[in-house]
C-alpha positions as CSV (number, residue, x, y, z in Angstrom):
1,M,-55.5,-51.4,45.7
2,K,-54.8,-51.7,42.0
3,I,-54.1,-48.5,40.2
4,T,-53.7,-47.9,36.3
5,I,-52.1,-44.6,35.1
6,H,-52.6,-42.9,31.5
7,Q,-52.6,-39.7,29.9
8,P,-56.0,-38.0,29.4
9,E,-56.6,-38.9,25.8
10,H,-59.4,-37.5,23.6
11,L,-62.2,-40.1,23.6
12,P,-59.6,-42.8,23.3
13,W,-59.6,-46.2,21.9
14,L,-61.0,-49.4,23.3
15,G,-57.7,-50.6,25.0
16,L,-57.8,-47.7,27.4
17,F,-61.2,-48.6,28.8
18,H,-60.2,-52.4,29.0
19,K,-57.3,-51.1,31.2
20,V,-59.4,-48.8,33.4
21,S,-62.1,-51.3,34.0
22,R,-59.4,-53.5,35.7
23,A,-58.2,-51.1,38.1
24,D,-59.6,-49.5,41.4
25,V,-58.2,-46.3,40.8
26,F,-57.3,-44.5,37.5
27,V,-54.7,-41.9,37.7
28,V,-55.0,-39.2,34.9
29,L,-51.5,-38.4,34.0
30,D,-51.8,-34.7,33.2
31,N,-48.4,-33.4,34.8
32,V,-46.4,-34.7,31.7
33,Q,-45.5,-32.8,28.5
34,F,-48.2,-32.5,25.8
35,R,-47.6,-34.7,22.9
36,K,-48.0,-33.0,19.3
37,N,-50.0,-34.9,16.7
38,Y,-51.1,-37.7,18.9
39,F,-54.4,-38.6,20.7
40,Q,-54.6,-36.0,23.4
41,N,-56.6,-33.4,21.2
42,R,-57.9,-35.8,18.5
43,N,-59.3,-39.3,17.8
44,K,-60.9,-41.3,14.9
45,A,-64.2,-41.8,13.7
46,R,-65.2,-44.6,11.3
47,T,-66.8,-43.1,8.2
48,A,-68.1,-44.5,4.8
49,D,-64.6,-43.5,3.4
50,G,-62.6,-45.1,5.9
51,W,-62.1,-42.9,9.0
52,A,-61.8,-39.2,9.7
53,W,-60.2,-37.1,12.5
54,F,-62.5,-35.3,14.8
55,T,-60.1,-32.5,16.6
56,V,-60.0,-29.9,19.4
57,P,-57.8,-26.9,18.5
58,V,-55.4,-26.2,21.2
59,T,-53.0,-23.4,21.9
60,R,-49.6,-24.4,23.8
61,S,-45.9,-23.7,24.0
62,I,-43.3,-26.2,23.2
63,D,-42.9,-27.5,26.8
64,T,-46.6,-27.1,27.9
65,V,-47.7,-29.9,30.1
66,V,-51.0,-31.5,29.5
67,K,-52.9,-29.7,32.4
68,D,-51.9,-26.6,31.1
69,V,-53.0,-26.9,27.4
70,R,-55.9,-24.7,26.7
71,I,-58.6,-25.1,24.1
72,A,-58.0,-22.4,21.2
73,P,-60.9,-20.0,20.7
74,A,-61.2,-21.3,16.8
75,A,-64.4,-20.3,15.1
76,R,-67.1,-23.0,15.1
77,W,-64.8,-25.8,16.3
78,K,-67.3,-27.5,18.2
79,E,-69.9,-27.5,15.3
80,K,-67.2,-29.2,13.1
81,W,-66.3,-31.6,15.9
82,W,-69.9,-32.6,16.5
83,N,-70.7,-32.7,12.7
84,T,-67.7,-35.2,12.2
85,I,-69.3,-37.4,14.9
86,Y,-72.9,-37.0,13.8
87,L,-72.4,-37.6,10.2
88,A,-70.4,-40.9,10.9
89,Y,-72.9,-42.4,13.2
90,K,-76.2,-40.8,13.0
91,R,-77.3,-44.1,11.7
92,A,-75.8,-46.3,14.1
93,P,-78.3,-48.2,16.4
94,Y,-77.3,-46.6,19.6
95,F,-76.4,-43.1,18.6
96,E,-79.4,-41.3,20.0
97,K,-78.9,-42.8,23.5
98,Y,-75.4,-42.5,23.9
99,S,-74.7,-39.5,21.9
100,K,-76.6,-37.3,24.4
101,P,-74.2,-37.2,27.4
102,I,-71.3,-36.6,24.9
103,K,-73.2,-33.6,23.6
104,A,-73.7,-32.4,27.0
105,E,-70.0,-32.4,27.8
106,L,-69.4,-30.6,24.7
107,D,-71.9,-27.8,25.4
108,K,-70.3,-27.2,28.6
109,R,-68.1,-24.0,28.9
110,C,-64.5,-25.5,29.3
111,E,-61.1,-23.8,28.6
112,S,-59.0,-26.8,29.6
113,L,-58.2,-29.7,27.2
114,S,-57.7,-31.9,30.1
115,D,-60.8,-31.2,32.0
116,F,-62.6,-31.5,28.8
117,N,-61.1,-35.0,28.2
118,V,-61.5,-36.0,31.7
119,G,-65.2,-35.1,31.4
120,L,-65.6,-37.3,28.3
121,L,-63.6,-40.2,30.0
122,K,-66.1,-40.1,32.9
123,C,-68.9,-39.8,30.6
124,M,-67.8,-43.1,28.7
125,N,-67.1,-44.8,32.1
126,R,-70.5,-44.3,33.2
127,S,-71.9,-45.4,29.9
128,M,-70.1,-48.6,30.1
129,G,-70.6,-49.3,33.8
130,I,-66.8,-48.8,34.7
131,G,-66.5,-47.9,38.4
132,A,-62.8,-46.9,38.6
133,Q,-62.3,-43.8,40.7
134,F,-60.4,-40.9,38.9
135,M,-57.5,-39.2,40.3
136,L,-55.2,-36.6,38.9
137,A,-51.4,-36.8,38.9
138,S,-51.1,-33.2,39.4
139,E,-53.1,-33.2,42.8
140,I,-51.0,-36.2,44.0
141,G,-47.7,-34.3,44.4
142,A,-45.7,-37.3,42.6
143,K,-42.5,-36.2,41.1
144,G,-40.0,-37.6,38.7
145,S,-40.4,-38.9,35.2
146,G,-40.9,-42.2,33.4
147,S,-40.5,-45.3,35.7
148,D,-39.7,-43.1,38.8
149,L,-42.9,-40.9,38.5
150,I,-45.2,-44.2,38.0
151,L,-43.6,-45.5,41.1
152,D,-44.0,-42.5,43.3
153,I,-47.6,-42.3,42.2
154,C,-48.0,-45.9,43.5
155,K,-46.2,-44.7,46.7
156,K,-48.3,-41.7,47.2
157,L,-51.5,-43.8,46.9
158,K,-50.0,-46.8,48.9
159,A,-51.0,-49.1,46.1
160,D,-50.2,-52.7,46.2
161,S,-50.7,-53.3,42.6
162,Y,-50.0,-51.5,39.5
163,L,-51.6,-52.3,35.8
164,A,-49.3,-51.3,33.1
165,G,-49.8,-51.0,29.5
166,I,-47.8,-53.6,27.5
167,S,-45.2,-50.8,26.5
168,G,-44.2,-50.6,30.2
169,R,-41.9,-53.5,29.8
170,D,-39.6,-51.2,27.8
171,Y,-39.0,-48.7,30.7
172,L,-40.5,-49.8,34.1
173,K,-37.7,-50.5,36.8
174,L,-39.5,-53.6,38.2
175,D,-37.0,-54.0,40.9
176,D,-38.1,-50.7,42.4
177,F,-41.6,-51.7,42.4
178,K,-40.8,-55.0,44.0
179,A,-38.8,-53.2,46.7
180,L,-41.7,-51.0,47.5
181,G,-44.1,-54.1,47.7
182,V,-45.9,-53.1,44.3
183,A,-46.9,-56.1,42.2
184,V,-46.7,-55.1,38.4
185,E,-49.1,-56.6,36.0
186,F,-49.1,-55.7,32.2
187,Q,-52.3,-55.4,30.3
188,E,-53.0,-58.2,27.7
189,F,-55.4,-56.7,25.2
190,H,-56.4,-58.0,21.8
191,H,-58.7,-55.7,19.7
192,P,-62.2,-57.3,19.1
193,I,-63.6,-57.5,15.8
194,Y,-67.4,-56.2,15.9
195,R,-69.8,-54.9,13.5
196,Q,-69.5,-51.4,12.4
197,L,-71.5,-49.5,10.0
198,Y,-69.2,-50.0,7.1
199,E,-67.0,-52.8,5.8
200,P,-64.3,-53.9,5.8
201,F,-63.7,-53.6,9.6
202,V,-61.2,-50.9,10.8
203,P,-59.6,-51.3,14.2
204,C,-58.3,-48.6,16.8
205,M,-61.2,-46.1,16.4
206,S,-62.5,-44.0,19.3
207,I,-64.6,-45.7,21.8
208,V,-67.5,-44.1,20.4
209,D,-67.5,-46.3,17.4
210,L,-67.9,-49.5,19.6
211,L,-70.6,-47.6,21.9
212,F,-72.8,-46.2,19.1
213,N,-72.7,-49.4,17.3
214,H,-73.2,-51.9,20.1
215,G,-74.5,-50.0,23.2
216,E,-74.7,-51.8,26.6
217,K,-72.7,-54.8,24.9
218,S,-69.6,-52.7,24.6
219,M,-68.1,-53.8,27.6
220,S,-68.4,-57.4,27.0
221,I,-67.1,-56.9,23.5
222,I,-64.1,-55.3,24.9
223,N,-63.3,-58.0,26.9
224,G,-63.6,-60.4,24.1
225,E,-66.6,-62.3,25.0
226,G,-68.4,-63.9,22.2
227,V,-66.3,-62.1,19.5
228,P,-63.3,-62.9,17.6
229,V,-60.2,-60.9,18.4
230,M,-57.4,-59.7,16.2
231,Q,-54.1,-61.6,16.6
232,E,-52.0,-58.6,16.8
233,L,-51.6,-56.9,20.1
234,F,-52.0,-53.2,19.9
235,L,-50.1,-50.9,22.0
């Protein structure tokens, strides 16, 4: 069984779905510290002026772990969130088809940021035909931090293969994985160049940018099939 692990980012970029599509199980790392001003409660939409954030307001303390971050009761945040996406993509060819399940997730009553993000991640996986099973790290009972936490998750799930992001080369204790009999594979993802509503092409947008513009072809584009890719490797 091959597993991959990542924090529950908010409608994340293409690289995460490239990684999840190559695993049997996606472990949502919801038991680590929340990162301020990162991609856990916001992401980027491509606009006529470049790009714009769409953001979920949150309440948290300094040491809050991801699973305990709550959505703040800010006035009209859902309306603002939706309007950013709607105004950016209403003219995209696949907006009407693929925006409906996203809007349905938004309309659900949800107080947890992690639950909201996981719901959106599952929604995107279904839209692109990705069949990986979801599991929450907080429910597995794994302990430790960094490489030790990743290894304990692999041990708890009896995984024989772990698909890591390229940054894993900087901190994973590969000898420990070898001793446990877990093969470590590092993701190789080069960002595809695809048609957006506006030019020039801007990489590293939310997955919705690709999905609204290319629909059922999105997974093929993520895999670099028939499209040019950027030479840089984005982490």
